[in-house]
N, CA and C atoms as a LAMMPS dump frame, in Angstrom:
ITEM: TIMESTEP
0
ITEM: NUMBER OF ATOMS
543
ITEM: BOX BOUNDS ff ff ff
-5.0000000000000000e+02 5.0000000000000000e+02
-5.0000000000000000e+02 5.0000000000000000e+02
-5.0000000000000000e+02 5.0000000000000000e+02
ITEM: ATOMS id mol type element x y z
1 1 1 N 33.698 -10.96 -25.065
2 1 2 C 33.492 -12.249 -25.666
3 1 3 C 33.654 -12.896 -23.196
4 2 1 N 33.79 -12.911 -22.505
5 2 2 C 33.637 -12.999 -21.958
6 2 3 C 32.653 -12.408 -20.777
7 3 1 N 32.486 -11.623 -21.122
8 3 2 C 30.692 -11.269 -20.269
9 3 3 C 29.549 -12.103 -20.824
10 4 1 N 29.458 -12.072 -22.484
11 4 2 C 28.599 -12.608 -23.217
12 4 3 C 27.762 -14.576 -22.766
13 5 1 N 29.607 -14.302 -22.445
14 5 2 C 29.229 -16.003 -22.162
15 5 3 C 29.023 -16.49 -20.778
16 6 1 N 29.11 -14.806 -19.867
17 6 2 C 28.754 -14.91 -18.704
18 6 3 C 27.24 -14.952 -18.324
19 7 1 N 26.749 -13.988 -19.516
20 7 2 C 25.412 -13.843 -19.845
21 7 3 C 24.131 -15.048 -19.932
22 8 1 N 24.92 -16.439 -20.812
23 8 2 C 24.927 -16.911 -21.719
24 8 3 C 24.334 -17.91 -20.493
25 9 1 N 25.488 -18.623 -20.065
26 9 2 C 25.396 -19.101 -18.528
27 9 3 C 24.329 -18.4 -17.943
28 10 1 N 23.735 -18.03 -16.85
29 10 2 C 22.904 -17.503 -16.507
30 10 3 C 21.92 -17.51 -16.943
31 11 1 N 21.546 -17.267 -18.145
32 11 2 C 20.916 -17.132 -18.07
33 11 3 C 19.542 -18.918 -18.321
34 12 1 N 20.947 -19.153 -18.821
35 12 2 C 21.246 -20.792 -19.296
36 12 3 C 20.43 -21.446 -17.97
37 13 1 N 21.088 -20.685 -16.401
38 13 2 C 21.331 -21.571 -15.245
39 13 3 C 19.839 -21.176 -14.702
40 14 1 N 19.176 -20.082 -14.432
41 14 2 C 18.386 -19.66 -14.502
42 14 3 C 16.821 -19.875 -15.793
43 15 1 N 17.34 -20.507 -16.619
44 15 2 C 15.508 -20.526 -17.82
45 15 3 C 15.524 -22.39 -16.76
46 16 1 N 17.059 -23.51 -16.647
47 16 2 C 17.134 -24.242 -16.097
48 16 3 C 16.188 -24.77 -14.212
49 17 1 N 16.702 -23.917 -13.563
50 17 2 C 15.881 -23.502 -13.094
51 17 3 C 14.786 -23.188 -12.58
52 18 1 N 13.984 -22.744 -13.468
53 18 2 C 12.991 -22.256 -13.511
54 18 3 C 12.346 -23.338 -13.69
55 19 1 N 12.574 -23.83 -15.157
56 19 2 C 11.974 -25.541 -15.373
57 19 3 C 11.732 -25.95 -14.69
58 20 1 N 12.82 -25.872 -13.799
59 20 2 C 12.326 -27.266 -11.987
60 20 3 C 11.755 -27.033 -11.983
61 21 1 N 11.21 -25.595 -11.322
62 21 2 C 10.175 -25.685 -10.644
63 21 3 C 8.924 -25.412 -11.069
64 22 1 N 8.219 -25.667 -12.268
65 22 2 C 6.988 -26.049 -13.145
66 22 3 C 6.349 -27.817 -12.871
67 23 1 N 6.485 -28.162 -12.215
68 23 2 C 6.157 -29.515 -12.389
69 23 3 C 4.361 -29.224 -11.259
70 24 1 N 3.397 -30.098 -11.262
71 24 2 C 2.384 -30.122 -10.834
72 24 3 C 2.803 -29.863 -9.425
73 25 1 N 1.802 -28.733 -9.056
74 25 2 C 2.202 -28.434 -7.02
75 25 3 C 0.342 -28.885 -6.423
76 26 1 N 1.021 -29.807 -5.322
77 26 2 C -0.396 -30.116 -4.405
78 26 3 C -1.234 -28.867 -4.206
79 27 1 N -2.677 -28.54 -4.376
80 27 2 C -3.103 -27.136 -4.806
81 27 3 C -3.433 -27.174 -2.353
82 28 1 N -3.284 -28.026 -1.892
83 28 2 C -3.658 -27.628 -0.499
84 28 3 C -3.093 -29.227 0.042
85 29 1 N -1.957 -28.486 1.378
86 29 2 C -1.453 -29.356 1.814
87 29 3 C -2.378 -30.32 2.76
88 30 1 N -2.049 -30.926 3.687
89 30 2 C -2.751 -31.648 5.029
90 30 3 C -1.842 -30.687 6.383
91 31 1 N -2.172 -30.25 7.66
92 31 2 C -0.921 -29.88 8.153
93 31 3 C -1.701 -30.611 8.842
94 32 1 N -0.903 -31.641 9.849
95 32 2 C -0.684 -31.666 11.147
96 32 3 C -1.239 -30.989 12.563
97 33 1 N -2.234 -31.161 13.246
98 33 2 C -2.772 -31.107 13.944
99 33 3 C -1.908 -31.721 15.341
100 34 1 N -2.072 -31.433 16.603
101 34 2 C -2.794 -31.082 17.843
102 34 3 C -3.01 -32.975 17.848
103 35 1 N -3.094 -33.703 18.395
104 35 2 C -4.444 -35.068 18.023
105 35 3 C -4.476 -35.072 19.617
106 36 1 N -6.243 -34.868 19.263
107 36 2 C -7.19 -35.023 20.671
108 36 3 C -6.527 -35.94 21.696
109 37 1 N -7.127 -35.226 23.131
110 37 2 C -6.642 -35.852 24.38
111 37 3 C -6.775 -37.035 24.383
112 38 1 N -5.29 -38.574 24.992
113 38 2 C -6.11 -39.613 24.923
114 38 3 C -6.028 -39.893 23.731
115 39 1 N -5.391 -39.903 22.572
116 39 2 C -5.04 -40.658 21.441
117 39 3 C -3.762 -40.084 21.493
118 40 1 N -2.923 -41.291 20.44
119 40 2 C -1.117 -40.608 20.306
120 40 3 C -0.949 -40.622 18.936
121 41 1 N -1.896 -40.728 18.343
122 41 2 C -2.271 -40.522 16.485
123 41 3 C -2.52 -39.432 16.164
124 42 1 N -1.8 -38.518 15.217
125 42 2 C -1.543 -37.389 14.561
126 42 3 C -2.927 -37.028 13.363
127 43 1 N -3.374 -36.491 14.494
128 43 2 C -4.821 -36.171 13.025
129 43 3 C -4.333 -34.434 11.575
130 44 1 N -4.621 -35.13 11.01
131 44 2 C -5.458 -34.132 9.687
132 44 3 C -5.943 -32.731 9.088
133 45 1 N -5.009 -31.416 8.905
134 45 2 C -5.933 -30.789 8.919
135 45 3 C -6.069 -30.254 7.459
136 46 1 N -6.8 -29.708 6.419
137 46 2 C -6.837 -28.959 5.427
138 46 3 C -7.265 -27.521 5.789
139 47 1 N -7.488 -27.405 6.911
140 47 2 C -7.439 -25.156 7.5
141 47 3 C -5.875 -24.999 7.298
142 48 1 N -6.428 -24.044 6.714
143 48 2 C -4.918 -22.474 6.525
144 48 3 C -4.461 -22.388 7.855
145 49 1 N -3.111 -22.184 8.07
146 49 2 C -2.455 -21.594 9.299
147 49 3 C -1.351 -20.388 8.703
148 50 1 N -2.029 -20.012 9.678
149 50 2 C -1.611 -18.454 10.226
150 50 3 C 0.126 -18.349 9.245
151 51 1 N 0.828 -18.184 7.961
152 51 2 C 2.321 -17.585 8.351
153 51 3 C 3.296 -15.853 9.082
154 52 1 N 3.975 -16.443 8.912
155 52 2 C 4.538 -15.688 8.398
156 52 3 C 4.023 -14.015 7.825
157 53 1 N 3.997 -14.697 6.41
158 53 2 C 2.994 -14.526 5.355
159 53 3 C 2.131 -13.896 4.79
160 54 1 N 1.688 -14.46 6.15
161 54 2 C -0.341 -14.364 5.96
162 54 3 C -0.956 -15.851 6.684
163 55 1 N -2.495 -15.527 6.618
164 55 2 C -2.941 -16.823 6.6
165 55 3 C -3.271 -17.319 5.531
166 56 1 N -2.789 -18.988 5.57
167 56 2 C -2.586 -19.557 4.436
168 56 3 C -1.83 -19.36 3.697
169 57 1 N -1.058 -18.4 3.359
170 57 2 C 0.237 -17.662 2.298
171 57 3 C 1.642 -18.674 2.954
172 58 1 N 1.876 -18.377 1.631
173 58 2 C 3.465 -19.468 1.425
174 58 3 C 4.187 -18.508 1.371
175 59 1 N 5.752 -18.998 1.522
176 59 2 C 6.426 -17.912 0.225
177 59 3 C 6.857 -17.466 -0.732
178 60 1 N 6.45 -18.538 -1.671
179 60 2 C 6.094 -19.198 -3.058
180 60 3 C 5.046 -18.641 -3.514
181 61 1 N 4.14 -17.887 -2.801
182 61 2 C 2.789 -16.881 -2.915
183 61 3 C 3.165 -15.33 -2.767
184 62 1 N 3.841 -15.137 -2.276
185 62 2 C 5.137 -13.78 -1.995
186 62 3 C 5.532 -13.156 -3.078
187 63 1 N 6.3 -14.362 -3.629
188 63 2 C 7.269 -14.323 -4.546
189 63 3 C 6.576 -14.3 -5.731
190 64 1 N 6.073 -15.711 -5.975
191 64 2 C 5.508 -15.715 -7.361
192 64 3 C 4.034 -15.097 -7.762
193 65 1 N 3.317 -14.742 -6.919
194 65 2 C 1.86 -13.733 -6.746
195 65 3 C 1.563 -15.637 -6.43
196 66 1 N 0.007 -14.478 -5.585
197 66 2 C -1.072 -16.075 -4.797
198 66 3 C -2.128 -15.714 -6.209
199 67 1 N -2.857 -17.436 -6.244
200 67 2 C -4.263 -16.686 -6.5
201 67 3 C -4.524 -15.633 -6.891
202 68 1 N -5.634 -14.572 -8.394
203 68 2 C -6.688 -13.716 -7.521
204 68 3 C -7.491 -13.609 -7.18
205 69 1 N -7.832 -13.413 -5.633
206 69 2 C -9.41 -13.055 -5.849
207 69 3 C -9.385 -11.841 -6.036
208 70 1 N -9.259 -10.724 -4.187
209 70 2 C -9.832 -9.626 -5.278
210 70 3 C -8.605 -9.079 -5.235
211 71 1 N -6.781 -9.35 -5.293
212 71 2 C -6.563 -8.19 -4.954
213 71 3 C -6.047 -6.705 -6.508
214 72 1 N -6.399 -7.125 -7.273
215 72 2 C -6.431 -6.445 -7.994
216 72 3 C -6.795 -4.875 -7.926
217 73 1 N -5.784 -3.95 -8.508
218 73 2 C -6.45 -2.69 -8.494
219 73 3 C -5.914 -2.254 -7.182
220 74 1 N -5.674 -1.029 -6.578
221 74 2 C -5.043 -0.479 -5.293
222 74 3 C -4.774 -1.104 -4.071
223 75 1 N -3.572 -0.767 -3.694
224 75 2 C -3.515 -1.818 -2.617
225 75 3 C -4.109 -0.988 -0.705
226 76 1 N -5.083 -0.33 -1.272
227 76 2 C -5.835 0.613 -0.092
228 76 3 C -7.085 1.531 -0.512
229 77 1 N -7.096 1.97 0.378
230 77 2 C -9.412 1.602 -0.339
231 77 3 C -9.456 3.065 -0.855
232 78 1 N -9.834 2.498 -2.037
233 78 2 C -9.782 3.924 -3.684
234 78 3 C -10.7 4.737 -3.054
235 79 1 N -11.692 4.861 -2.534
236 79 2 C -12.149 5.769 -2.028
237 79 3 C -10.631 7.301 -1.419
238 80 1 N -10.467 6.829 -0.513
239 80 2 C -9.921 7.426 -0.285
240 80 3 C -8.631 8.121 -0.496
241 81 1 N -8.388 7.24 -1.39
242 81 2 C -6.956 7.196 -2.072
243 81 3 C -7.41 8.894 -3.144
244 82 1 N -8.88 8.489 -4.117
245 82 2 C -8.944 9.418 -5.082
246 82 3 C -9.652 10.963 -4.28
247 83 1 N -9.901 10.921 -3.002
248 83 2 C -10.411 12.19 -1.693
249 83 3 C -8.932 12.65 -2.12
250 84 1 N -8.117 11.453 -1.599
251 84 2 C -7.044 12.203 -1.123
252 84 3 C -6.555 13.493 -1.987
253 85 1 N -6.339 12.2 -2.759
254 85 2 C -5.578 13.188 -4.641
255 85 3 C -6.561 14.067 -5.411
256 86 1 N -7.842 14.666 -4.374
257 86 2 C -8.747 15.328 -5.041
258 86 3 C -8.177 16.389 -3.711
259 87 1 N -8.22 16.457 -3.431
260 87 2 C -8.297 17.098 -1.95
261 87 3 C -6.743 18.09 -1.981
262 88 1 N -6.079 17.913 -2.269
263 88 2 C -4.042 17.466 -2.622
264 88 3 C -4.056 18.667 -3.561
265 89 1 N -4.51 18.617 -4.692
266 89 2 C -4.61 18.054 -6.356
267 89 3 C -4.494 19.622 -6.681
268 90 1 N -4.674 21.012 -5.603
269 90 2 C -3.563 22.356 -6.266
270 90 3 C -2.428 22.539 -5.81
271 91 1 N -1.534 21.146 -5.525
272 91 2 C -0.092 20.961 -4.618
273 91 3 C 0.55 20.243 -5.773
274 92 1 N 1.174 20.088 -6.122
275 92 2 C 2.563 19.635 -6.613
276 92 3 C 2.592 17.63 -6.201
277 93 1 N 2.307 17.11 -7.008
278 93 2 C 2.763 15.704 -6.012
279 93 3 C 3.848 15.916 -6.449
280 94 1 N 4.353 15.181 -4.966
281 94 2 C 5.676 14.174 -5.613
282 94 3 C 6.779 12.943 -5.948
283 95 1 N 5.444 12.038 -5.232
284 95 2 C 5.545 10.897 -5.186
285 95 3 C 4.015 10.637 -4.574
286 96 1 N 3.383 9.394 -4.952
287 96 2 C 1.961 8.673 -4.935
288 96 3 C 2.574 7.08 -4.899
289 97 1 N 1.961 6.687 -3.528
290 97 2 C 2.167 4.966 -4.28
291 97 3 C 0.609 4.381 -4.301
292 98 1 N 0.205 3.472 -4.848
293 98 2 C -0.887 3.29 -4.443
294 98 3 C -1.459 1.85 -3.763
295 99 1 N 0.131 1.625 -3.61
296 99 2 C 0.206 -0.19 -3.369
297 99 3 C 0.245 -0.036 -2.099
298 100 1 N 1.196 1.067 -1.206
299 100 2 C 2.052 1.273 0.104
300 100 3 C 0.561 2.351 0.461
301 101 1 N 0.034 3.458 -0.683
302 101 2 C -0.74 4.48 -0.013
303 101 3 C -0.295 5.689 0.333
304 102 1 N 0.672 5.7 0.145
305 102 2 C 1.522 7.48 0.034
306 102 3 C 1.452 7.931 -0.759
307 103 1 N 1.281 9.223 -0.602
308 103 2 C 1.402 10.312 -0.766
309 103 3 C 1.96 11.498 -0.456
310 104 1 N 2.659 12.461 -0.981
311 104 2 C 3.749 13.299 -0.532
312 104 3 C 4.278 13.723 -2.373
313 105 1 N 3.373 15.113 -1.494
314 105 2 C 3.471 16.697 -2.147
315 105 3 C 5.143 17.374 -2.46
316 106 1 N 5.547 17.808 -2.85
317 106 2 C 5.971 18.441 -2.777
318 106 3 C 5.608 20.244 -2.356
319 107 1 N 7.028 21.329 -2.191
320 107 2 C 6.918 22.62 -0.971
321 107 3 C 5.944 23.558 -2.517
322 108 1 N 4.638 23.896 -1.543
323 108 2 C 3.434 24.443 -2.663
324 108 3 C 3.361 26.156 -1.766
325 109 1 N 4.211 27.09 -2.753
326 109 2 C 3.522 27.942 -2.044
327 109 3 C 2.4 29.372 -2.503
328 110 1 N 1.607 29.37 -2.092
329 110 2 C 0.504 30.175 -2.037
330 110 3 C 0.706 31.765 -2.715
331 111 1 N 0.471 31.513 -4.057
332 111 2 C 1.018 32.62 -4.741
333 111 3 C 0.173 33.736 -3.701
334 112 1 N -0.511 33.987 -3.762
335 112 2 C -1.243 35.266 -2.529
336 112 3 C -0.537 35.31 -1.112
337 113 1 N -0.198 34.47 -0.855
338 113 2 C 0.761 34.477 0.336
339 113 3 C 2.319 34.707 -0.132
340 114 1 N 3.238 35.625 0.346
341 114 2 C 4.411 34.952 -0.77
342 114 3 C 5.337 34.516 0.755
343 115 1 N 6.3 34.19 0.813
344 115 2 C 7.362 33.982 1.545
345 115 3 C 6.963 33.29 2.465
346 116 1 N 5.871 31.661 3.055
347 116 2 C 5.759 30.595 3.115
348 116 3 C 5.432 29.905 1.9
349 117 1 N 5.392 28.581 2.536
350 117 2 C 5.154 26.89 1.836
351 117 3 C 4.71 26.355 2.72
352 118 1 N 3.656 24.895 2.056
353 118 2 C 3.599 23.083 2.611
354 118 3 C 4.095 23.413 2.088
355 119 1 N 3.17 21.882 2.475
356 119 2 C 3.941 20.224 2.293
357 119 3 C 2.992 19.39 2.877
358 120 1 N 2.846 18.074 2.081
359 120 2 C 1.867 17.166 2.753
360 120 3 C 1.683 16.229 2.81
361 121 1 N 2.549 15.241 3.57
362 121 2 C 2.739 13.576 3.255
363 121 3 C 0.604 13.797 4.129
364 122 1 N 0.336 12.054 2.999
365 122 2 C -1.225 11.038 3.058
366 122 3 C -0.989 10.402 3.013
367 123 1 N -1.435 9.364 4.239
368 123 2 C -0.946 7.935 3.927
369 123 3 C -2.17 6.656 4.67
370 124 1 N -2.159 6.581 3.9
371 124 2 C -3.842 6.046 3.485
372 124 3 C -3.26 4.254 4.052
373 125 1 N -4.531 4.069 5.517
374 125 2 C -4.081 3.101 6.853
375 125 3 C -5.015 1.361 6.026
376 126 1 N -5.411 1.849 5.594
377 126 2 C -6.362 0.673 5.48
378 126 3 C -7.227 0.64 3.887
379 127 1 N -7.445 -0.594 3.887
380 127 2 C -8.221 -0.739 2.914
381 127 3 C -10.346 -0.462 3.432
382 128 1 N -10.142 -0.559 3.941
383 128 2 C -11.582 0.456 4.548
384 128 3 C -11.893 1.516 4.885
385 129 1 N -12.766 1.933 4.385
386 129 2 C -13.435 3.693 4.576
387 129 3 C -13.206 3.545 6.454
388 130 1 N -12.86 4.21 7.222
389 130 2 C -12.3 4.59 8.236
390 130 3 C -12.483 5.87 8.61
391 131 1 N -12.696 5.835 9.949
392 131 2 C -12.136 7.29 10.51
393 131 3 C -10.697 7.456 10.25
394 132 1 N -10.476 6.36 11.021
395 132 2 C -8.711 5.255 11.214
396 132 3 C -7.942 5.417 10.439
397 133 1 N -8.595 5.483 9.135
398 133 2 C -7.564 4.935 7.292
399 133 3 C -6.699 5.991 6.981
400 134 1 N -6.111 6.501 7.853
401 134 2 C -6.386 8.307 6.843
402 134 3 C -4.703 8.763 8.037
403 135 1 N -3.633 9.432 7.902
404 135 2 C -2.856 10.236 8.381
405 135 3 C -2.658 11.502 7.505
406 136 1 N -2.612 12.201 7.907
407 136 2 C -1.86 13.156 7.479
408 136 3 C -0.924 14.558 7.724
409 137 1 N 0.395 14.899 7.141
410 137 2 C 1.401 15.296 8.206
411 137 3 C 1.509 16.559 7.614
412 138 1 N 1.096 17.682 7.885
413 138 2 C 1.825 18.97 7.177
414 138 3 C 2.61 19.288 7.668
415 139 1 N 3.802 20.274 7.324
416 139 2 C 5.133 20.74 7.078
417 139 3 C 5.231 22.371 6.577
418 140 1 N 5.642 23.18 7.069
419 140 2 C 5.636 24.834 6.939
420 140 3 C 6.818 24.707 7.069
421 141 1 N 7.047 25.993 6.349
422 141 2 C 8.71 27.04 6.222
423 141 3 C 7.655 27.972 6.236
424 142 1 N 9.283 28.703 6.263
425 142 2 C 9.596 30.254 5.986
426 142 3 C 9.898 30.935 5.984
427 143 1 N 9.999 31.866 4.646
428 143 2 C 12.123 32.794 4.792
429 143 3 C 12.054 33.872 5.577
430 144 1 N 13.516 33.625 5.532
431 144 2 C 14.439 34.347 6.476
432 144 3 C 15.365 33.861 5.718
433 145 1 N 16.516 35.369 6.537
434 145 2 C 18.205 35.43 5.967
435 145 3 C 18.329 35.023 5.705
436 146 1 N 18.458 33.21 5.652
437 146 2 C 19.368 32.242 5.255
438 146 3 C 18.747 31.451 4.708
439 147 1 N 17.94 31.485 4.304
440 147 2 C 16.63 30.737 3.398
441 147 3 C 15.515 30.62 3.912
442 148 1 N 14.683 28.966 3.438
443 148 2 C 14.044 28.847 3.977
444 148 3 C 13.948 28.4 5.936
445 149 1 N 12.51 28.503 5.994
446 149 2 C 13.207 27.771 7.989
447 149 3 C 11.923 27.182 7.85
448 150 1 N 11.992 26.094 8.942
449 150 2 C 11.192 25.526 9.626
450 150 3 C 9.678 26.6 10.703
451 151 1 N 8.426 26.475 9.961
452 151 2 C 7.783 26.422 11.375
453 151 3 C 6.51 25.799 11.503
454 152 1 N 5.904 26.375 12.496
455 152 2 C 5.418 25.524 13.83
456 152 3 C 3.752 25.715 12.752
457 153 1 N 3.186 24.312 12.687
458 153 2 C 1.992 24.238 12.272
459 153 3 C 0.538 24.066 12.992
460 154 1 N 0.211 24.838 12.671
461 154 2 C -1.355 24.265 14.038
462 154 3 C -1.367 22.701 13.908
463 155 1 N -1.777 22.017 15.178
464 155 2 C -2.457 20.807 15.092
465 155 3 C -3.814 20.547 14.45
466 156 1 N -4.547 21.526 14.693
467 156 2 C -6.061 21.934 13.64
468 156 3 C -5.734 21.457 11.995
469 157 1 N -4.935 21.901 11.456
470 157 2 C -4.098 22.312 9.841
471 157 3 C -4.604 20.332 9.491
472 158 1 N -3.643 19.541 10.002
473 158 2 C -3.565 18.473 9.333
474 158 3 C -4.783 17.305 9.53
475 159 1 N -5.534 17.888 11.223
476 159 2 C -7.262 17.417 11.409
477 159 3 C -8.313 17.438 10.948
478 160 1 N -8.425 18.705 10.018
479 160 2 C -9.466 19.857 9.15
480 160 3 C -8.602 18.6 7.003
481 161 1 N -7.194 18.767 6.333
482 161 2 C -7.299 18.01 5.635
483 161 3 C -7.646 16.498 6.128
484 162 1 N -7.167 15.87 6.966
485 162 2 C -7.707 14.585 7.448
486 162 3 C -9.354 14.63 7.021
487 163 1 N -9.52 15.672 7.829
488 163 2 C -11.406 15.534 7.874
489 163 3 C -12.593 15.141 6.531
490 164 1 N -11.815 16.7 5.804
491 164 2 C -11.946 17.162 4.091
492 164 3 C -12.048 15.587 3.544
493 165 1 N -10.832 14.919 3.616
494 165 2 C -10.676 14.058 2.755
495 165 3 C -11.804 12.534 2.871
496 166 1 N -11.939 12.607 4.368
497 166 2 C -13.838 11.592 5.073
498 166 3 C -13.877 11.875 4.018
499 167 1 N -14.874 13.61 4.796
500 167 2 C -15.084 14.713 3.363
501 167 3 C -15.96 13.631 2.258
502 168 1 N -14.673 13.888 1.588
503 168 2 C -15.025 13.343 0.365
504 168 3 C -14.878 11.938 -0.019
505 169 1 N -14.093 10.649 0.805
506 169 2 C -14.447 10.108 0.076
507 169 3 C -15.583 9.52 0.228
508 170 1 N -16.31 9.609 1.142
509 170 2 C -18.533 9.598 1.805
510 170 3 C -18.475 9.489 0.63
511 171 1 N -18.638 11.136 0.005
512 171 2 C -19.437 11.907 -1.068
513 171 3 C -19.031 10.96 -2.426
514 172 1 N -17.834 10.495 -2.473
515 172 2 C -17.276 9.444 -3.567
516 172 3 C -18.277 8.305 -3.112
517 173 1 N -18.114 7.556 -2.452
518 173 2 C -18.908 6.288 -2.431
519 173 3 C -20.105 6.128 -2.252
520 174 1 N -20.743 7.221 -1.737
521 174 2 C -22.086 7.735 -2.074
522 174 3 C -22.357 7.141 -3.869
523 175 1 N -21.982 8.432 -4.311
524 175 2 C -22.097 8.653 -5.83
525 175 3 C -22.031 7.337 -6.008
526 176 1 N -20.813 6.711 -6.091
527 176 2 C -20.254 4.927 -7.128
528 176 3 C -22.133 4.087 -6.237
529 177 1 N -22.64 4.656 -5.729
530 177 2 C -23.442 3.67 -5.358
531 177 3 C -25.166 4.035 -6.031
532 178 1 N -24.961 5.242 -5.797
533 178 2 C -26.531 5.93 -5.961
534 178 3 C -25.562 5.629 -8.521
535 179 1 N -24.882 5.678 -8.723
536 179 2 C -25.336 5.25 -10.594
537 179 3 C -25.114 3.402 -10.484
538 180 1 N -26.455 3.528 -11.684
539 180 2 C -27.109 1.961 -11.909
540 180 3 C -24.773 1.244 -12.675
541 181 1 N -25.489 0.017 -12.5
542 181 2 C -24.064 -0.684 -13.12
543 181 3 C -24.695 -1.157 -14.173
């Protein structure tokens, strides 16, 4: 009985609190700027300022969402995202976050080369299709008497995977531009 009353009170307080926030909000505020040299009056500007949440954003934009411009879809470059998934499609994907741009695979053991397994982490760092917009980390383990032990991976391996992903991303972009809309 007490838990039902507590739940009802929490729901009521939440409803009242949210309804109090539903008043009309001015779309853009005028921000005071530095007065021109020699004057004492404050000048106001509607230019959006940089905040800790980004240019022109407020805490309410972060909490309740801002007006949609081109924020729909994934948070990273779609060509790099699809190319990354295509490139590592032979490996089991453990986690894929399209908003953060992180793809983590599980361990993969090549059936033709027993006793050796690999794991790949792909980080997409930019919304633009750029060579420095992707990072790949490769991990390798080999079987030993006590189980799997970490082994050294050639630095060239991660670079080769990055190059393959970038090449595939460019192919996807060209293919999209060629198709009629």
